[in-house]
Every structure is written in structure tokens, then in C-alpha cells.
C-alpha positions as CSV (number, residue, x, y, z in Angstrom):
1,M,-15.8,-1.0,9.6
2,S,-16.9,2.6,9.7
3,D,-18.6,4.5,6.8
4,R,-15.1,5.2,5.5
5,P,-12.9,2.1,5.7
6,S,-9.2,2.5,6.4
7,V,-6.5,0.4,4.7
8,L,-2.9,0.1,5.9
9,F,-0.3,-1.1,3.5
10,V,2.9,-2.4,5.2
11,C,6.2,-3.5,3.8
12,V,9.7,-3.4,5.3
13,H,11.0,-0.1,4.0
14,N,7.7,1.6,3.1
15,A,9.5,2.9,0.0
16,G,8.2,0.8,-2.9
17,R,5.3,-1.7,-2.9
18,S,3.4,-0.2,0.0
19,Q,3.8,3.4,-1.4
20,M,2.6,2.3,-4.9
21,A,-0.4,0.5,-3.4
22,A,-1.3,3.5,-1.3
23,G,-0.9,5.7,-4.4
24,W,-3.2,3.4,-6.4
25,L,-5.9,3.3,-3.7
26,R,-5.9,7.1,-3.2
27,H,-6.2,7.5,-7.0
28,L,-8.9,4.9,-7.5
29,A,-11.0,5.5,-4.3
30,G,-10.6,9.2,-3.8
31,D,-11.9,10.2,-0.3
32,A,-14.0,7.0,0.0
33,V,-11.2,5.1,1.8
34,E,-8.7,6.3,4.3
35,V,-5.3,5.2,3.0
36,R,-2.2,4.6,5.2
37,S,1.2,3.0,4.6
38,A,4.1,2.2,6.9
39,G,7.2,0.0,7.2
40,S,8.9,-2.0,9.9
41,A,12.2,-0.5,9.0
42,P,11.5,2.6,6.9
43,A,13.9,3.8,4.2
44,D,15.2,7.4,4.0
45,Q,13.2,8.0,0.8
46,I,10.7,6.5,-1.6
47,N,12.3,4.2,-4.3
48,P,12.9,6.5,-7.3
49,A,11.9,3.7,-9.7
50,A,8.6,3.4,-7.9
51,V,8.1,7.1,-8.2
52,E,8.8,7.0,-11.9
53,A,6.6,4.0,-12.5
54,M,3.7,5.7,-10.8
55,R,4.4,9.0,-12.7
56,E,4.1,7.0,-15.9
57,V,0.4,6.3,-15.1
58,G,-0.3,9.8,-13.9
59,I,0.0,9.2,-10.1
60,D,2.4,11.4,-8.1
61,I,3.7,9.8,-4.9
62,T,6.6,12.3,-4.5
63,G,4.9,14.0,-1.5
64,Q,4.9,10.8,0.5
65,T,7.7,9.7,2.9
66,P,8.5,6.3,4.4
67,K,6.9,6.0,7.9
68,L,7.5,3.7,10.8
69,L,4.8,1.2,11.5
70,E,3.1,2.4,14.7
71,Y,1.0,0.2,16.9
72,E,-1.8,2.7,16.9
73,T,-1.9,3.0,13.1
74,A,-2.3,-0.8,12.7
75,Q,-4.8,-1.0,15.5
76,G,-6.9,1.8,13.9
77,S,-7.0,0.3,10.5
78,D,-9.8,-1.9,9.2
79,V,-7.8,-3.8,6.6
80,I,-4.0,-4.5,6.8
81,I,-2.2,-5.5,3.7
82,T,1.3,-6.9,4.2
83,M,3.9,-7.1,1.5
84,G,6.9,-9.1,2.8
85,C,7.3,-7.6,6.3
86,G,7.2,-11.0,7.9
87,D,7.0,-11.3,11.7
88,A,7.5,-7.5,12.1
89,C,3.8,-6.9,11.3
90,P,1.5,-6.8,14.3
91,V,-1.6,-9.0,14.4
92,F,-4.8,-7.7,15.9
93,P,-7.9,-9.8,16.4
94,G,-10.8,-8.8,14.3
95,K,-8.8,-7.1,11.5
96,R,-8.9,-8.2,7.9
97,Y,-5.5,-9.3,6.8
98,E,-4.1,-10.0,3.3
99,D,-0.5,-10.9,2.5
100,W,0.3,-9.9,-1.0
101,K,3.3,-11.8,-2.4
102,L,4.9,-9.3,-4.7
103,D,8.5,-8.9,-6.0
104,D,10.5,-6.3,-4.2
105,P,11.3,-3.3,-6.4
106,A,14.3,-2.3,-4.3
107,G,17.4,-2.0,-6.5
108,Q,15.4,-2.7,-9.6
109,G,15.2,-0.6,-12.7
110,I,12.0,0.9,-14.1
111,A,11.5,-2.1,-16.5
112,A,11.3,-4.5,-13.5
113,V,9.1,-2.2,-11.5
114,R,6.4,-1.7,-14.1
115,P,5.0,-5.2,-13.8
116,I,5.0,-4.9,-10.0
117,R,3.1,-1.6,-10.3
118,D,0.5,-3.2,-12.6
119,E,0.0,-6.3,-10.3
120,I,-0.5,-3.9,-7.4
121,R,-3.1,-2.0,-9.4
122,S,-5.1,-5.3,-10.1
123,R,-5.0,-6.2,-6.4
124,V,-6.0,-2.7,-5.3
125,E,-8.9,-2.8,-7.7
126,A,-10.1,-6.1,-6.3
127,L,-9.7,-4.8,-2.7
128,L,-11.7,-1.7,-3.6
129,G,-14.5,-3.9,-5.0
130,D,-14.7,-5.7,-1.7
131,L,-14.6,-2.5,0.4
132,L,-17.0,-0.4,-1.6
133,P,-19.5,-2.7,-3.2
134,V,-21.6,-1.2,-5.9
135,T,-25.2,-0.7,-4.7
136,D,-28.3,-0.2,-6.9
């Protein structure tokens, strides 16, 4: 990894889980980590319940748009976090992979999305601890 690690969050539609994860990592890491997200079959827009759930914790993801997973994006990332994209996610030797089993917020109301948002935060915090260890 370079001085500034890059993390790619991937789910099918790049509209819910991966966007919330990217939002958390940008919020918690600032400029210390390059944050990317993409989907194997991107939706037209970000899930409104995901936007609202993140807004509730002071994170604005309305400026993001679902993006198609590109080979170059995955190849250029140090860590690839998949969230239910199955076989559509490319595998590159030497990359760190994690597959996060998370409920899909698609079609869910805000009450169902909040626990997904909170679980994602916990996982992003743990990931950040691995990527940017505290040094004395």
C-alpha cells in the first residue's frame, strides 16, 4: 500500500451499502484514505433511505452517484470490500479482500436501514484501525 491507502466498496447497485460505507470512511478518515465505491449493475440514484439514514448522523451522501465497477478502479485499490456482489466482483492477486455480509437496504424503510448503517460504521471503524494504526 502507498502512504495513502485506497479502499473500494462494491455492491450490486452502488446505491445503499457501498455508498453508506464510503460515506462513513470519508467522514472518519478524512483525507488519510482514498475512498471509492462502485457497483456491478449501478442503480439510477442512491437509495433515498440510505441518504436519510446518513443525514441523521450528519453525513451528506447526496453528492454521490452510483458508478459502474471498472477493472482499473478495482486494480488500483489496495482493499476491496464486497457487499453481496457475488461473482461480478473481479479478483486481483495481492489485494486485500473482505466480504461484508449485510442486509440489503433496497426497498426498506428508514427503520430497517438504521441498523445496517450502524453495522457498516462498526466495520468501517475496524477497517480504519487496520489501515491507519496509531503510532506513538
